[in-house]
C-alpha positions in Angstrom: -2.7 12.6 -2.9 -6.5 13.6 -2.8 -8.5 14.7 -5.8 -11.6 16.9 -5.4 -14.9 16.5 -7.3 -16.0 13.4 -9.1 -14.1 10.2 -8.6 -13.1 9.7 -12.2 -12.5 13.1 -13.7 -10.0 15.8 -13.1 -11.9 19.1 -12.4 -8.8 21.3 -13.1 -9.2 23.6 -16.1 -6.3 22.8 -18.4 -4.7 25.4 -20.5 -5.2 24.8 -24.2 -2.1 23.7 -26.1 -0.5 26.5 -28.2 -1.5 24.5 -31.3 -5.1 24.6 -30.3 -5.3 21.0 -29.1 -6.3 19.9 -25.7 -7.9 17.0 -23.8 -11.7 17.2 -23.3 -11.5 15.1 -20.2 -8.9 13.3 -18.1 -10.1 10.3 -16.2 -8.2 8.6 -13.3 -8.5 4.9 -12.5 -9.0 3.7 -9.0 -6.0 3.4 -6.7 -4.5 0.1 -5.7 -6.7 0.0 -2.5 -10.2 1.4 -3.0 -13.1 -1.0 -2.8 -13.4 -3.4 0.0 -16.1 -5.8 -1.2 -19.1 -3.7 -0.4 -22.3 -3.7 -2.6 -21.1 -6.3 -5.0 -17.9 -4.4 -5.7 -14.5 -6.1 -5.8 -12.4 -6.4 -2.7 -9.1 -4.6 -3.6 -7.6 -5.5 -0.2 -8.1 -9.2 -0.7 -6.7 -8.9 -4.3 -3.6 -7.1 -3.0 -3.2 -9.6 -0.1 -3.3 -12.5 -2.6 -0.7 -10.7 -4.7 1.5 -10.1 -1.6 1.3 -13.8 -0.7 3.3 -14.6 -3.9 6.3 -12.8 -2.4 6.1 -14.0 1.2 8.7 -16.4 2.5 7.6 -19.6 4.1 7.0 -18.6 7.7 7.6 -20.7 10.8 5.6 -20.3 14.0 8.0 -17.7 15.4 8.6 -15.8 12.2 6.9 -12.8 10.7 6.9 -10.4 7.7 6.7 -6.7 8.4 5.7 -4.4 5.5 6.7 -0.7 5.6 4.3 1.8 3.9 4.8 5.5 3.5 1.8 6.9 5.4 0.7 10.5 5.7 -1.9 12.9 7.2 -4.6 12.4 4.5 -7.6 10.3 5.6 -6.5 7.7 2.9 -4.0 6.6 5.5 -6.8 4.5 7.0 -6.1 2.0 4.2 -3.1 0.8 6.1 -4.9 -0.3 9.3 -7.7 -1.7 7.2 -5.1 -3.8 5.3 -3.8 -5.0 8.6 -7.3 -6.1 9.7 -7.9 -7.9 6.4 -4.5 -9.7 6.7 -5.7 -11.0 10.1 -9.1 -11.9 8.6 -7.5 -14.3 6.1 -5.3 -15.9 8.7 -2.0 -14.1 8.0 -1.5 -13.2 11.7 2.3 -13.1 11.4 2.2 -10.4 8.7 2.2 -6.8 9.9 2.1 -3.3 8.5 3.6 0.0 9.7 4.2 3.4 8.1 7.1 5.8 8.1 5.0 8.9 8.7 1.7 7.9 10.2 -0.2 5.0 11.7 0.3 2.1 12.3 3.6 3.1 14.0 6.7 0.9 14.0 6.6 0.9 17.8 3.1 -0.7 17.7 4.3 -3.5 15.4 7.4 -4.0 17.5 5.1 -4.6 20.5 3.0 -7.1 18.6 6.1 -9.0 17.5 7.2 -9.3 21.2 3.7 -10.2 22.3 3.6 -13.0 19.7 7.1 -14.2 20.7 8.4 -13.7 17.2 12.1 -14.5 16.8 12.8 -13.7 13.1 11.4 -10.8 11.0 11.6 -10.3 7.2 11.2 -6.6 6.3 9.5 -5.6 3.0 8.5 -2.3 1.5 4.8 -1.6 0.9 5.7 0.9 -1.8 5.7 0.8 -5.6 9.4 1.6 -5.8 12.0 0.4 -3.3 14.0 3.6 -3.0 15.3 5.9 -0.2 12.7 4.8 2.4 13.2 1.1 1.8 17.0 1.3 1.7 17.4 3.6 4.6 14.4 3.9 6.9 13.6 0.2 6.6 16.9 -1.7 5.8 19.6 0.9 6.5 22.3 0.6 9.2 21.3 3.9 10.9 20.4 3.5 14.5 16.8 4.6 13.8 16.1 2.2 10.9 13.6 -0.6 11.4 16.3 -3.2 10.8 18.6 -1.8 13.4 15.9 -1.4 16.0 14.8 -5.0 15.5 18.3 -6.3 15.7 18.9 -4.3 18.9 15.7 -5.8 20.3 17.0 -9.3 19.8 15.3 -10.3 16.6 16.9 -12.0 13.6 16.3 -9.8 10.6 16.1 -10.4 6.8 15.3 -7.6 4.3 13.7 -7.8 0.9 14.4 -4.6 -1.2 11.6 -5.1 -3.8 9.0 -2.6 -4.6 5.4 -3.6 -5.3 5.9 -2.5 -8.9 8.0 -5.6 -9.4 5.2 -7.9 -8.4 3.4 -9.0 -11.6 0.1 -9.6 -9.7 0.2 -6.0 -8.4 0.8 -4.8 -12.0 -2.3 -6.8 -13.0 -4.4 -5.1 -10.4 -3.4 -1.7 -11.8 -4.1 -2.8 -15.3 -7.5 -4.1 -14.3 -8.4 -0.8 -12.6 -7.5 1.1 -15.8 -9.7 -1.3 -17.9 -12.6 -0.8 -15.4 -12.2 3.0 -15.9 -12.1 2.7 -19.7 -15.3 0.6 -19.6 -16.9 2.9 -17.0 -17.6 -0.3 -15.1 -18.6 1.3 -11.8 -20.6 4.3 -13.0 -21.7 5.4 -9.5 -18.2 6.2 -8.5 -18.8 9.8 -9.3 -21.2 10.0 -6.4 -18.6 9.2 -3.8 -17.2 12.7 -3.6 -13.6 13.1 -2.6 -11.4 10.2 -3.6 -7.8 9.1 -3.3 -5.5 9.1 -6.3 -2.9 6.8 -4.7 -3.4 5.0 -1.4 0.0 3.4 -1.4 2.4 6.1 -2.5 4.6 5.5 -5.4 7.4 7.7 -3.9 9.9 5.9 -1.8 
């Protein structure tokens, strides 16, 4: 997940192609969640939230949406709690985020649902592809799945098995990040040191 060196270039030495051809440089565009509106930069979090709103159901007072991300031990996992804070900032206080392998934990979200007296929950994957994690850890019938635990706790539960890659507004964000990289729009990115290749993991 992390890449060392400059933000936009791969520092790895690539073996030349047997035919003598090779790339002089390989550049990597920003991940889905990178800037947060600082120093006249775009706010990727708000852009993603706006994209997510297009797929949210109409929520009643006692209804909520819970997104499941992958999570991990890398510091980039901090993007998930930051996204949760940004959701609250824009007034989406019945939309929650948890991760399979890190923080925020499912148990934390469950406690918030009870605290807010939520009665119905819609589960959605916060992953590019809705695969194994979405179908099993989130929406499966196993006793440890998020759906089963919510049902056992007395919530009504709906599931939406749709990866972020199917959301056209999310697609547009990735395309814009590639355009920004091609145009070298944010030239100082190379000064940031270590960066994150993909904050929301594409594996599922």
